N, C-alpha and C positions, 0 to 999 in steps of 0.2 A: 642484069642481075643482081647489081646493088643498088640497093636503096641511095638515090641522093635528092629525093624530096619534101628536105628542111631549109628554107633560109640562110643563106650563109653569109657570113660578115667578109672571109677571102677565102681566095682557093689560090692555093699552090701547086705543081707541079709534086709528085712524089718523087723523094731524094732517098736514095738506099745508105742503108746503117755503113762505117767502115766495115768491112769483113770481120775482124775480128771481136767487133759487138752485135754480128749476126747471130741466129742459131746453126745448127747442124742441118741440113736437108738430105736424108738418106735416100739409096736407092737401092733396096734389098733386090739382087740382083741374080735369079737360081742359071748356073751355067747353063744346064742341060738343054736351057730355052733357044741355046749357038750351034750352028755347024762349026763355026770355025770364028777365030779371033778376031779377020777382019770384018765379019760380021756386028760382033760385041764391042769390037770398038766405034764402028757405027751407031751404033745404040747408044753409045755413052755420051757420044754429042749430040744427042738427039735431048738425052739427059742433061747434061749441061746447058744448053738453050732453055726449059722446064725450071732450073734453078736449084739444080741438086750440088749438093757440095760436099758427098761422102758415098763413095763408091762401096759398099757391103758387098762381096760374093758371097755365095754359100762355101764350105769345105772346099778348095779348088785341093786336094791333097788325095795322090791314088786310093777311090773309092774301095770297099769289098762290094755288097751289092748296093748299097746306099753313099752319098755323100759326108754322112754323119755317122758309117759306118765306115772307120777309116783303116785300108789295107796298109798303107806307107804314109807314115808323116813325114818322112825324105824324097819322095817322090811327088811332082804333081800328075794332074787328072791330065786324060788324053786328050782334051782340049787343048793345053797349051803344051804337052809333048817333055818338055826339059824348062830347066830353072830360068835359063836364057830367055825364052821367049816370053814366061810370064813376066820375069822384070822389063822386058822391051813391051810390055803389054802397060804395065805399069807403070813407068816411065811414063806412056801415051796420057795415060792418066790425070798423073803429076803435072804434065806440062799443060794440062786444060785447069789446071786450079783447083782439082778434086783431089779430095783425101782418099788415101788406098788401104779398106779395113778390111782384114781376112778376118775368117770363122775357125777357130779352133775350140774343136770339140776334144780337151781338157779331162772332161769326165770318162768317158767309154768310147770304145776301142773293137776292132776287130778280133775274136781269139786268138789269130796267128798273125797280127800284124806286126810287121816287119819290124825290127831293132828296139822293139819291147820285151825286158824282161817277164817270163811268167810272173815270179813273186813281184813286181808292179799290179797286178790284178788282184782285187780285193778276194778271200777266200779262193785262191789259186790253187790249192792242195784237194781241196773239193769241190774241180769245174767251175768255181769259179760264179759272178753272181750278175746274172741278165739286166743289162738297164732296161728300165721301163717307168711307166708314171701311172696313177691312176686317172681314167677318163671317164668316161658318157657317151655308150652307145646312142647310134639314131633312137632306139628303144624308152631312151632315156634310164637305162640299166648301168650303175656303175662297174667299172669292167677294170681292168691292168692292163695296159698294153705292153709288151715286152717289141724292143728295138731292136735287137739282134744282134746288141752291141755289146761286150762286159764292162762294169765298173772300174776302173782304176786304182788307186790308193794313191790318192796325192798328198797324202803326210810322207810320204817318203821324200825324203829330198834328193836322192839320188834322180828319182822320175822329175823332179822339179828343175834339178840339174839338165836333165835330158830336156824339158821342152822350152828352155832356157837357152841352150848354149845348140839344138841341133833345130831346132823349131822357127823361136820367136828372135833372136839376133841376127840368125843370115837373113831373116826376110826385112831387117831392117838395115842392117849393111849393105845388104846387096840385092835385094830385089826390091826398094823405094819403097816399103811398106810403112806405115805413117798410126796407124791405128788399129785394135785389135777387140772384136769382139770376143765375148768369152760366153761359149753354149752353155746353158743348166751350170750358169754358175753358182745358183744356191747348193747343188750337190756335190761342192766342191768341198775338200777339207779348208774351213776356215785360214788355218795358219800357211797351205801350202798356198792360200790363193793368194795370201796377203804377200811371201816369198816371191810371187813370181809376179806380182804388179808392181811392186817396191824394188828388185831388185832391175827389171827391166827401165823403169821412169828412171830409177838412179845412172843407171847407165846413159840411157837417151831420153833427156828430159820434154822433149816434144814432143813423144809418143804418147798414146791416150788410149784408156779404155773402157770398154761398153761392158759394161755384164748383162747377161740376159737374166730378168728377174719377175720374168712374166706368170700368171697361174691365178688359179680361181681361188685362190687360198691368199689368205691376210697377206698383202703383197711386202709388207713388211720385212714377215718373216723370209720370206724369199729372198730381198737385196741388201738382209744383214751382212751376211760374208762379204758382199761387194765394197759394201758403205766401208767396211772393217778395212779391208783389204787397201782403201784409197783409187777406188775407180772413181773414172771421171764421170761419167755418164749413167743412165738408167732407163727404160722404158717405163709408161705408166699405164694404167688400166683403162682407159676411159675408151678404148676403142670398145669392152665388153657391158659399156652403160646403157642400160636400155630400159631406166623406168626404176633401179632399185638403188638403194640410200648405202649399203656398204660399200662400194666401190668408190666414189667421191670420201668417203672418211678414210676408206685405202690409202686414196691418193694424198690427201694432205698431211695424214702419219709419216708416208713416205718424206713428205715434204719438210715436214716437220723433223725426224730423226736425221736426215741426209745434211739439214743446212741448208736446204733450196739446194742443191745442186741439180745441174740442168735433165732435164726428161724429156724424152721425145713420144709426142702422141702417136700412136699407130694408124692411120690410114688404113694400110691393110700389109700382111706380109706374108713370108712361105707358110706359115702356120695356119692362114686366117682365114674367112670368106671373103672370096674377091668381095669388091665394091660393085662390079658390077650385078652381080647375085644378091648381096645386098640390099639393092638400088630393088630389083625385082622382089625378093620377098615383101617387100614394103607394098607394091601394087597389086599381088597376091595375098595380102595381110591375111584373108578371110580364109583362104583355103590353107594356111600353113600356122593359121594361129596356133602356137602351145609348142610349136614344133623347135628343138634346138637345131643348130649348124648343121653336125652329121645331119638327122633328118632332112635338112631343107635341102640339101646335097643329095640325098636319095631322093628325093622326092621330084626336084628337075631335071638332074640328069640321069639314072637309074631308069624311074618312072615313065617322067617325060621323053626322055630322050634330047634334052637339052643341053648341048655343049658351047654353043656361040652368042652371041646377042643377034647376030646375021642371023638367026634363024625368027628372030621377032618381025613383024609386023614394022614399017615406019612409024606409026605414032607410038607406038609402043617402046623401041628402039629412042625417040624424043623424050621420052616419059621416063626412063632407065637415065639415060644421061644427064635429064633434070635432075632427078634426086643423089644422082654421084656427088652432082655440084655442091648441093646442100650438103651432104657428108665430107666431102672434102674441106669447104669453108668452114664446118665447125672443127674440124683436127686442125685444120692448120693453124691458126691463131692461140689453141690451147696451153702450148706449152713451148719451151726454150727449142726444142728441135721435133722434127715430122718425118713419118718414114712412111713409104709405099713400096708396094713392090711391081718389077718389072712387069708392067703391060695392065697395071691399071688404068694407064692413060690410053689404053686400047680398048677399053670396056672388056675385057678377056671376063672370063667368065667363068669356068672351072678354075679352082684352086690349082697351086703347083703342085705337083705332086714329086717329091726330091731322085725319087726312084725312076718315074717312066714318063714324065713329064718331057717333051722333048719339040727340037724347034717348028714341027706341023703346028704343035698346039698352039704354040704364040705368034701365029700365022693368022688366028680366029678370032681376029680382035678387030672394031672398025673404025673408021674413019669418022670422027664430030669434030666441034670445036669446044671439046671438054680437055685438051691438051692448053689450049687457047686461055679458059677458064684457073687452070690450074696455075699456069705463068701468070696470071693476074692477080691470084690469092697469096702467091710467092715473093710476089713486088712489092705488095701490101705490106706483106708480114714484115719486108725487109727493111720497111720504110720508120718502123717506128718499135723504140727500145721495149715496149710494153708486149710486143708479140714477140720478143725473143729474148724473156728471163721467166723464171716462177713464179707462181703465184697460187694465193688460196684462190680457187675453182668451187664457182657455187653455181651448178645446174638447175636450169626453170624450165617449165614446159612439157612438151610431150615427146617422150623420147620413145617409146614402145612402139613395134613395127607397126599395130594396127590403128595407132593416133594418128592422125592428121591437123595440121596446125602449124603451130611456131614452138620452138625450143630454141635452146642457146644456154650463156651463160657469161656470167660475170666473174671477171679476175682482177683480183689485190695483189699486188706488187709490194712489196717489204718498203719500196719508198714511196708509199701509197698512189704510184701510178694506177690508172685503170682503164679496163676494157670491158664492152659489150658488146658480146657475139649473139645477133639471134638468123635464123631461117624458117620459113615459114613453106613449106613441102603442100600445101593443101592449094585448091584448087579457088579459094575465093581471099580478096584482101582481109588483112585480118588487126584491128588498132590493138596495138600492144604500148602497155606501157611499163616506162623504164622503171628501172627497179630505183628507191629510194637513194643509194648509195653512189648512182649515177647521177640521179638528178640534182642532189647534194653541189656536185663539183660546180656545174652551173652554166661553166663553158667547155668547149670540148674541140673533137675532131672526125669530123666524118667522114671517111675512108671510101675511094670507091678505086676503080683500075684504073683510071686519067689521074684524080688527083687529091689531095686532102685538103678537105674544108673546112675553116674553123667554123663552128658554130655556136649557138645559143643552148643548150640542155633542153628537148622540149619535155613537156611530161609524157608524153603519149604519141605514137607514129602510128600512121593507117600502113603495114607493110603489104604491100603486094603480093600474090599469090607467087609462087617459086621463086622470091628471091631474099636476098643475104642486107642483114647490116651489120656493118662494124665500124666502132666509136671507141674513141678513145680520149680518155681525162686523167 
């Protein structure tokens, strides 16, 4: 699947960069997919083989009706049962050489959350403010979705102290946690967030923070408080790029304002359309043209009763997997980091529902060579600096779901190194003229799953159907 039809001057086996020079590969792991800790451990071993080096678990605190509506931040969820069992699990993950990231909803909690004082909630004298966000329903109408949790006032120093002393510090000191994702960071009081981050890093310099800054609003507005607080890493919005111009501009603005702080491209997460459904949408683009993600889910799951790729015939399964590979390749080489949600490699079709998904849903995946391809991509990613840093991304080609052909990007880092990544999702070989900035380099390296080949940069290449080309220079 990797393009190699260029005359090579020398070929060398790909060698991985030192671990501290490689980006973070996050596995976003919903705990409700697992019956017990042993099943979870076995899955983490699989993730390690793929190339994952950060385990991000959804909120593991005692939930109300959802993990993101916490009933008690001082008790673990039923999967672990006790902090001792949780610590034993995170120690296991640490011994695999994987970072342990917890997800803390600082922004909202159950109205009757244990240990939280009533005055720590915003407008507590008048029944509080229910947390939520503007969204779009399946019919394209703008709506407001409430989350069932209530907004906390993190400008209050006593609440900040609670987060530090009762939640963060014990996880670092006793439970082997070394990384923290701050859920809905844009909604936190900027000064409160800054104190939480800085006090933690002052006491534990090796602990790092990822702040959630996703959204279709300009990315920099959502990331501003996290940047000012000193967060170490962010998400970018390239997952949503389907041909619009503002998303690449948005990502560029984040790059400039944050001075190139590492970001993660999202292949998938617990909040997004699963890659298998996105790939199937490409195959059915004429039927679902103009539908947003919620409408796509409604069409396939509710109207057509499709819950697993297993329900498709074998040729369709192969087509779905082929499209998923191309999407993964585009995601893998774009930014410093990469994230995918548990089950993506198994071609799970339905998005994770933090309230209702369960182990039976996790079993609906299929066996294919997709995990091997993902592993190949991550091995290539680990072999070159340009794939493990930030840079200016210039997308080109056909990105919309109903367009078959070549799409990709050119990435230019501060040190002048460049990458050219393109995929051909059509059934035909297509001639691709390499961008001028890549041709000017004259010499470069062609990356495949097996090796790195030194090449003279050609004017153009004939990219076969359903193939990937990765060049650095």
